[in-house]
KOLKOLKE-895819 format. One line per 3 residues: number of its first residue (from 1); their letters; for each residue x negated, y negated, z of C-alpha. Coordinates in nm, 2 decimals. Layout:
! residues N
NUM	A	X Y Z  ...
//
This chain:
! residues 525
1	MTI	4.75 2.30 -1.31  5.06 2.45 -1.15  5.37 2.48 -1.38
4	SAD	5.71 2.48 -1.22  5.97 2.72 -1.32  6.19 2.45 -1.47
7	LEA	5.90 2.32 -1.68  5.81 2.67 -1.79  6.17 2.72 -1.91
10	KIL	6.16 2.40 -2.10  5.83 2.50 -2.27  5.97 2.83 -2.38
13	RYY	6.30 2.68 -2.51  6.14 2.41 -2.71  5.88 2.65 -2.85
16	HVE	6.14 2.92 -2.96  6.45 2.71 -3.04  6.31 2.37 -3.16
19	HWR	5.99 2.53 -3.30  5.78 2.26 -3.14  5.40 2.31 -3.17
22	IGT	5.18 2.35 -2.87  5.03 2.01 -2.91  5.37 1.84 -2.94
25	IAR	5.49 2.02 -2.62  5.17 1.91 -2.43  5.21 1.55 -2.54
28	QFS	5.58 1.52 -2.45  5.55 1.67 -2.11  5.20 1.51 -2.03
31	IHH	5.03 1.84 -1.96  4.72 2.00 -2.11  4.75 2.22 -2.41
34	SAV	4.58 2.50 -2.23  4.86 2.50 -1.97  5.11 2.54 -2.26
37	KRV	4.91 2.83 -2.40  4.89 3.00 -2.07  5.28 2.98 -2.03
40	LAQ	5.33 3.13 -2.37  5.07 3.40 -2.31  5.24 3.50 -1.98
43	AGI	5.57 3.53 -2.17  5.41 3.78 -2.41  5.37 3.56 -2.71
46	PKA	5.06 3.65 -2.90  4.80 3.38 -2.99  4.81 3.24 -3.34
49	AVV	4.54 3.38 -3.56  4.27 3.12 -3.62  4.15 3.11 -3.97
52	PQR	3.78 3.05 -3.97  3.67 2.75 -4.16  3.38 2.75 -4.39
55	SIL	3.07 2.55 -4.28  2.77 2.41 -4.46  2.56 2.61 -4.21
58	DPF	2.70 2.95 -4.34  2.44 3.00 -4.62  2.16 2.93 -4.37
61	LPW	2.30 3.13 -4.07  2.13 3.47 -4.15  1.79 3.30 -4.17
64	IME	1.85 3.10 -3.85  1.95 3.41 -3.65  1.65 3.60 -3.78
67	TLG	1.42 3.30 -3.68  1.58 3.27 -3.33  1.54 3.65 -3.29
70	RYP	1.16 3.62 -3.33  1.13 3.28 -3.15  1.41 3.24 -2.90
73	TLT	1.28 2.92 -2.75  1.24 2.73 -3.07  1.40 2.38 -3.04
76	ASR	1.70 2.27 -3.25  1.50 1.97 -3.38  1.23 2.20 -3.52
79	LYS	1.49 2.43 -3.67  1.66 2.13 -3.83  1.33 2.02 -3.99
82	MAR	1.28 2.38 -4.13  1.64 2.39 -4.25  1.61 2.06 -4.43
85	ERG	1.30 2.19 -4.61  1.52 2.48 -4.73  1.80 2.25 -4.86
88	YPG	2.03 2.20 -4.56  2.24 1.89 -4.64  2.39 1.81 -4.30
91	GPD	2.29 1.57 -4.02  2.08 1.64 -3.71  2.36 1.59 -3.45
94	HFR	2.60 1.83 -3.61  2.32 2.08 -3.66  2.24 2.07 -3.28
97	HLM	2.60 2.13 -3.20  2.62 2.44 -3.42  2.29 2.57 -3.28
100	ALH	2.44 2.55 -2.93  2.72 2.78 -3.05  2.50 3.03 -3.23
103	RPQ	2.19 3.05 -3.02  2.17 3.39 -2.85  2.21 3.36 -2.47
106	PSP	1.98 3.56 -2.24  2.14 3.84 -2.05  2.17 3.76 -1.67
109	EAY	1.90 3.92 -1.46  1.96 4.07 -1.11  1.71 4.02 -0.84
112	LRL	1.63 4.23 -0.53  1.64 4.07 -0.19  1.28 4.05 -0.07
115	RTL	1.22 4.14 0.29  0.89 4.09 0.48  0.75 4.21 0.81
118	PGE	0.69 3.99 1.11  0.38 3.78 1.07  0.32 3.91 0.72
121	QAQ	0.39 3.62 0.50  0.44 3.24 0.48  0.54 3.03 0.18
124	VDW	0.40 2.69 0.10  0.51 2.41 -0.14  0.50 2.03 -0.19
127	AHF	0.82 1.82 -0.21  0.84 1.47 -0.36  1.04 1.22 -0.15
130	GSI	1.00 0.91 -0.36  0.75 0.63 -0.29  0.69 0.36 -0.02
133	QIG	0.54 0.02 -0.04  0.24 -0.06 0.18  0.13 -0.42 0.12
136	KAK	0.05 -0.44 -0.25  0.02 -0.06 -0.30  0.29 0.18 -0.40
139	RTL	0.22 0.51 -0.24  0.39 0.85 -0.32  0.56 1.01 -0.02
142	MAF	0.49 1.39 -0.03  0.62 1.65 0.21  0.41 1.96 0.29
145	VMV	0.64 2.24 0.38  0.54 2.59 0.52  0.80 2.85 0.61
148	LSF	0.74 3.18 0.78  0.92 3.44 0.57  1.05 3.66 0.85
151	SRK	1.17 3.41 1.11  1.23 3.11 0.87  1.04 2.88 1.11
154	IFL	0.97 2.55 0.93  0.67 2.33 0.95  0.72 1.98 0.79
157	HFY	0.46 1.70 0.75  0.45 1.39 0.53  0.15 1.26 0.34
160	LDA	0.09 0.97 0.11  -0.04 1.19 -0.17  -0.08 1.56 -0.26
163	CMS	-0.47 1.57 -0.28  -0.67 1.88 -0.18  -0.77 1.74 0.16
166	NFL	-0.41 1.68 0.26  -0.32 2.02 0.13  -0.57 2.18 0.37
169	RGH	-0.47 1.95 0.65  -0.11 2.07 0.61  -0.22 2.43 0.64
172	EAA	-0.43 2.36 0.95  -0.15 2.16 1.12  0.10 2.44 1.04
175	FQA	-0.12 2.71 1.18  -0.17 2.50 1.50  0.21 2.45 1.53
178	FGG	0.28 2.82 1.48  0.00 2.92 1.71  -0.14 3.17 1.46
181	VPR	-0.20 3.26 1.10  0.01 3.48 0.87  -0.16 3.76 0.67
184	VVL	-0.04 3.63 0.33  0.03 3.27 0.21  0.25 3.26 -0.10
187	YDN	0.21 2.97 -0.35  0.36 2.84 -0.66  0.11 2.80 -0.95
190	LKS	0.01 2.45 -0.83  -0.33 2.31 -0.91  -0.44 2.29 -0.55
193	AVL	-0.42 2.68 -0.54  -0.46 2.81 -0.90  -0.70 2.64 -1.14
196	ERE	-0.64 2.87 -1.43  -0.42 3.18 -1.51  -0.41 3.41 -1.80
199	GEA	-0.17 3.70 -1.74  -0.29 3.88 -1.43  -0.63 3.71 -1.44
202	IRF	-0.62 3.43 -1.18  -0.89 3.17 -1.10  -0.83 3.03 -0.75
205	HPT	-0.95 2.69 -0.64  -1.28 2.75 -0.47  -1.21 2.51 -0.18
208	LLA	-0.89 2.71 -0.10  -1.08 3.04 -0.12  -1.33 2.90 0.14
211	FSA	-1.05 2.78 0.35  -0.86 3.11 0.34  -1.19 3.30 0.43
214	HYR	-1.23 3.08 0.74  -0.87 3.14 0.86  -0.86 3.51 0.73
217	FEP	-0.54 3.50 0.52  -0.48 3.61 0.16  -0.38 3.34 -0.09
220	RPV	-0.13 3.49 -0.33  0.04 3.30 -0.62  0.39 3.40 -0.74
223	AVG	0.44 3.54 -1.09  0.50 3.28 -1.37  0.87 3.20 -1.40
226	RGN	0.95 3.39 -1.08  1.08 3.11 -0.85  1.29 3.37 -0.66
229	EKG	0.97 3.51 -0.50  0.93 3.19 -0.30  1.30 3.12 -0.25
232	RVE	1.25 3.07 0.13  1.04 2.76 0.09  1.27 2.63 -0.18
235	RAI	1.57 2.66 0.04  1.38 2.51 0.33  1.30 2.20 0.11
238	RYV	1.67 2.17 0.02  1.75 2.20 0.39  1.51 1.91 0.46
241	RDN	1.66 1.70 0.18  2.02 1.76 0.31  1.98 1.76 0.69
244	FFP	1.66 1.56 0.78  1.57 1.29 0.53  1.91 1.13 0.43
247	ART	1.99 0.80 0.61  1.69 0.83 0.83  1.51 0.51 0.94
250	WET	1.14 0.50 1.02  0.87 0.23 1.03  0.55 0.41 0.95
253	VED	0.45 0.75 0.82  0.33 0.84 1.17  0.68 0.76 1.30
256	LNT	0.84 0.97 1.03  0.61 1.27 1.11  0.70 1.24 1.48
259	QAR	1.06 1.26 1.39  1.00 1.55 1.16  0.81 1.74 1.43
262	VWA	1.10 1.69 1.68  1.36 1.80 1.41  1.16 2.11 1.33
265	DTQ	1.14 2.21 1.69  1.50 2.14 1.78  1.77 2.13 1.51
268	AAD	1.58 2.34 1.25  1.48 2.60 1.51  1.82 2.63 1.66
271	RPC	2.00 2.72 1.33  2.10 3.08 1.28  1.83 3.30 1.12
274	PEE	1.94 3.41 0.77  1.80 3.76 0.83  1.97 3.81 1.16
277	LSK	2.27 3.58 1.21  2.32 3.68 1.57  1.99 3.52 1.66
280	SVR	1.85 3.17 1.61  1.53 3.09 1.43  1.37 3.01 1.76
283	QVF	1.45 3.36 1.90  1.32 3.54 1.59  1.01 3.33 1.59
286	EEE	0.93 3.43 1.95  0.94 3.79 1.83  0.72 3.71 1.52
289	QPR	0.46 3.48 1.69  0.26 3.76 1.86  0.22 3.93 1.52
292	LFQ	0.03 3.63 1.37  -0.35 3.63 1.34  -0.54 3.45 1.62
295	LPD	-0.67 3.11 1.53  -1.05 3.07 1.48  -1.27 2.90 1.74
298	YLY	-1.33 2.59 1.54  -1.15 2.39 1.27  -1.23 2.39 0.90
301	PTA	-1.37 2.05 0.78  -1.09 1.90 0.58  -1.23 1.55 0.53
304	ERL	-1.23 1.42 0.18  -1.59 1.38 0.05  -1.71 1.20 -0.26
307	EVR	-2.01 1.02 -0.39  -1.99 0.64 -0.47  -2.25 0.40 -0.61
310	VGK	-2.29 0.05 -0.46  -2.30 -0.23 -0.71  -2.46 -0.58 -0.67
313	TPY	-2.23 -0.67 -0.38  -2.24 -0.48 -0.05  -1.91 -0.30 -0.09
316	IRF	-1.80 0.05 -0.20  -1.47 0.11 -0.37  -1.25 0.39 -0.22
319	DLN	-0.88 0.45 -0.26  -0.79 0.11 -0.41  -0.98 -0.09 -0.14
322	DYS	-1.34 -0.22 -0.08  -1.54 -0.13 0.23  -1.85 -0.32 0.33
325	VPH	-2.19 -0.16 0.37  -2.53 -0.31 0.48  -2.69 -0.53 0.21
328	TAV	-2.99 -0.30 0.21  -2.77 -0.02 0.05  -2.69 -0.20 -0.27
331	RRL	-2.77 -0.02 -0.60  -2.77 0.31 -0.41  -2.57 0.64 -0.42
334	LTV	-2.38 0.69 -0.10  -2.13 0.95 0.04  -1.79 0.87 0.16
337	VAE	-1.62 1.10 0.42  -1.25 1.00 0.45  -1.02 1.10 0.73
340	PQT	-0.66 0.99 0.76  -0.76 0.71 1.00  -1.12 0.64 0.93
343	VTI	-1.37 0.60 0.64  -1.73 0.69 0.71  -2.01 0.59 0.48
346	IDG	-2.33 0.80 0.48  -2.67 0.74 0.33  -2.84 1.07 0.32
349	VAI	-2.79 1.20 0.67  -2.75 0.86 0.84  -2.41 0.70 0.91
352	IAV	-2.44 0.34 0.80  -2.07 0.22 0.83  -1.74 0.34 0.99
355	HPR	-1.42 0.15 0.89  -1.05 0.20 0.97  -0.88 0.34 0.67
358	CYD	-0.65 0.10 0.48  -0.36 0.22 0.26  -0.30 -0.12 0.10
361	RGR	-0.43 -0.23 -0.24  -0.71 -0.47 -0.32  -0.82 -0.54 0.04
364	QIE	-1.17 -0.61 0.17  -1.24 -0.42 0.49  -1.56 -0.57 0.64
367	EAQ	-1.78 -0.54 0.94  -1.89 -0.88 1.06  -2.25 -0.77 1.11
370	HIE	-2.29 -0.67 0.74  -2.19 -1.02 0.63  -2.40 -1.20 0.89
373	DLA	-2.71 -1.00 0.79  -2.65 -1.08 0.42  -2.60 -1.45 0.51
376	KQK	-2.94 -1.46 0.68  -3.10 -1.33 0.37  -2.92 -1.56 0.13
379	NHA	-2.82 -1.90 0.26  -2.61 -1.98 -0.05  -2.40 -1.68 0.02
382	RQH	-2.24 -1.88 0.31  -2.04 -2.09 0.07  -1.89 -1.79 -0.11
385	RGQ	-1.83 -1.63 0.23  -1.64 -1.94 0.34  -1.43 -1.94 0.03
388	DRL	-1.34 -1.57 0.08  -1.25 -1.63 0.44  -1.04 -1.93 0.34
391	IQS	-0.85 -1.75 0.07  -0.80 -1.44 0.28  -0.65 -1.66 0.56
394	VPA	-0.46 -1.91 0.34  -0.39 -1.77 -0.01  -0.26 -2.11 -0.13
397	CKA	-0.62 -2.25 -0.09  -0.72 -2.06 -0.41  -0.49 -2.28 -0.62
400	LLI	-0.62 -2.59 -0.45  -0.98 -2.50 -0.52  -0.89 -2.42 -0.89
403	LAA	-0.72 -2.76 -0.93  -1.02 -2.93 -0.77  -1.26 -2.75 -1.00
406	TRH	-1.07 -2.84 -1.31  -1.10 -3.21 -1.21  -1.48 -3.16 -1.15
409	YAL	-1.47 -3.22 -0.78  -1.74 -3.09 -0.55  -1.62 -2.77 -0.40
412	RPL	-1.86 -2.73 -0.11  -1.75 -3.03 0.10  -1.39 -2.94 0.02
415	VND	-1.44 -2.58 0.15  -1.62 -2.70 0.46  -1.34 -2.95 0.55
418	LLI	-1.07 -2.69 0.49  -1.26 -2.44 0.71  -1.27 -2.71 0.99
421	YLD	-0.90 -2.76 0.95  -0.84 -2.38 0.96  -1.02 -2.36 1.29
424	CYG	-0.85 -2.67 1.44  -0.49 -2.63 1.32  -0.45 -2.26 1.24
427	AHE	-0.37 -2.07 0.92  0.01 -2.14 0.93  -0.02 -2.52 0.95
430	LDI	-0.30 -2.53 0.69  -0.09 -2.32 0.45  0.20 -2.57 0.47
433	AVQ	-0.03 -2.86 0.43  -0.21 -2.71 0.13  0.12 -2.62 -0.05
436	ESL	0.25 -2.98 0.01  -0.07 -3.13 -0.12  -0.04 -2.91 -0.43
439	TYG	0.31 -3.05 -0.49  0.16 -3.40 -0.49  -0.11 -3.28 -0.73
442	SPH	-0.39 -3.41 -0.50  -0.66 -3.15 -0.43  -0.84 -3.37 -0.17
445	SNT	-0.93 -3.28 0.19  -0.81 -3.62 0.30  -0.46 -3.54 0.17
448	VRL	-0.45 -3.22 0.36  -0.58 -3.39 0.68  -0.31 -3.66 0.66
451	ILE	-0.04 -3.40 0.62  -0.17 -3.20 0.91  -0.20 -3.51 1.13
454	ARR	0.16 -3.62 1.04  0.29 -3.28 1.13  0.09 -3.28 1.46
457	QQA	0.23 -3.62 1.56  0.58 -3.53 1.46  0.55 -3.22 1.68
460	QRP	0.39 -3.43 1.96  0.09 -3.19 1.99  -0.24 -3.31 2.13
463	PPI	-0.52 -3.38 1.88  -0.75 -3.08 1.81  -1.11 -3.09 1.92
466	PLR	-1.33 -2.92 1.65  -1.62 -2.72 1.79  -1.85 -2.58 1.52
469	LPQ	-2.20 -2.48 1.63  -2.47 -2.38 1.39  -2.52 -2.01 1.32
472	DER	-2.87 -2.01 1.46  -2.88 -1.81 1.78  -3.14 -2.04 1.94
475	VQK	-2.89 -2.33 1.91  -2.59 -2.12 2.03  -2.77 -2.00 2.34
478	LVV	-2.94 -2.33 2.42  -2.89 -2.45 2.78  -2.88 -2.84 2.81
481	RPH	-2.98 -2.97 3.15  -2.87 -3.33 3.24  -3.16 -3.58 3.28
484	SLT	-3.18 -3.85 3.55  -3.07 -4.19 3.43  -3.33 -4.38 3.65
487	TYD	-3.58 -4.34 3.37  -3.35 -4.54 3.14  -3.32 -4.81 3.41
490	QLA	-3.70 -4.83 3.44  -3.73 -4.85 3.06  -3.47 -5.13 3.05
493	NEQ	-3.65 -5.33 3.32  -3.98 -5.30 3.13  -3.82 -5.41 2.82
496	RAT	-3.66 -5.71 3.00  -4.00 -5.81 3.15  -4.17 -5.78 2.82
499	RQS	-3.90 -5.99 2.65  -3.93 -6.26 2.93  -4.31 -6.27 2.89
502	TEN	-4.28 -6.31 2.52  -4.03 -6.59 2.56  -4.26 -6.78 2.80
505	NTE	-4.56 -6.74 2.57  -4.35 -6.87 2.28  -4.24 -7.17 2.48
508	NTV	-4.61 -7.25 2.58  -4.72 -7.22 2.22  -4.45 -7.46 2.10
511	ENT	-4.54 -7.71 2.37  -4.91 -7.70 2.29  -4.83 -7.75 1.92
514	REN	-4.63 -8.06 2.00  -4.92 -8.21 2.21  -5.16 -8.15 1.92
517	IRY	-4.93 -8.32 1.68  -4.90 -8.63 1.90  -5.28 -8.65 1.96
520	ESS	-5.35 -8.63 1.59  -5.10 -8.90 1.52  -5.25 -9.14 1.78
523	SSK	-5.61 -9.08 1.65  -5.52 -9.17 1.30  -5.38 -9.50 1.40
//
């Protein structure tokens, strides 16, 4: 705070003449007491001696300082428990405040600026960028960042987790983007690189060792507590957080990665190189790129592999979703090979299913042939298959079926009718009709049909024509040839002649019977 000359004169006059205290002067002139002390100190007035006050901590202070000398990182809460056992009468909050005043502070450490040769080193780390919602699944958005230490060239790619397969894919994509491989790759002590460390004894992840042997680089972890050794990648992550990610709009992770690649090749590459401010990162990278190792002739297999066991139903569970397999593979141990876009299921050496990968949660990814083959084996499976299709297309049908079951209605005809309505009217119209029938509390197919017909007539749409053929291929491929109708005419003529002959015979029989009756009557007389 700047003190004017007039205010400074008033402060000195009231202090010397009126003998106002520092706090009184600060309150009357609405300034901080430190500003008053600074004015008095500049005028040569010595500070008033502060008489130290006795504290309830004083008897325990020698023991506390000795304990902190041996265990500098001991927490204040643990020290408070130990002091209470030794008779300390104070409370925990006041004790923590006193510990903050008496705890010995570590002396500041100076660091050397680390310099590397062109093509010698790259630094790698993961960065967390929150989470995104994909359907019902909440996925973590992780950024893989690799920086060449000499030119500060940045590679940035986003993944939905930080698993080992994505860790290797990030390396491979970075090497492809750089057009070569550095001699050393520096890591923090993350689990994807270092499984265990005891002093200088380091146990690397075996998959990373095999990957590094394929690309001929040396994996090297930094020392524990030495974050300055990988400061280039830390600053690159901060640069990404400040200059790329804020206020950026994107639809899918693929869209975000496309924008990240453009940003790394333009804005990030055109910034001044910290090692040589007269040149850009792009210019220094062009000098460094020929010093990188040449890429191998073939890529390292980075697909995620795991073994899964199939239960009673022909599905395997992988990454929160179910993928269908042939029904002949139930109760067997299979191998899943997962790529970012596909999920391949292998039985021994044979590929039995290939599905598009889904990042949602609780979905059933099916191949139609798997379900059809199972339906041929078990006819009663068709009803359950119909219910699954119905609920997947119109989720409100689940509540309708539950309500019908609680009232002991037959579910099979209800499911069959709803499937016909689904094919005729579509999922949107059926969903509206089912929800409206639920509001009426009427889980009947006739209620749903009447609502659908009322909406169709109101919209003036033509009536739907249902066409549901049996699943038998012989019926579906049957060719019906029209028959000549002359046969029916001949049959009708024959029937007409037979009927006329029968009528004539009946009339003759009646007439003969009448004659016999008259004759018998005359004879009796």
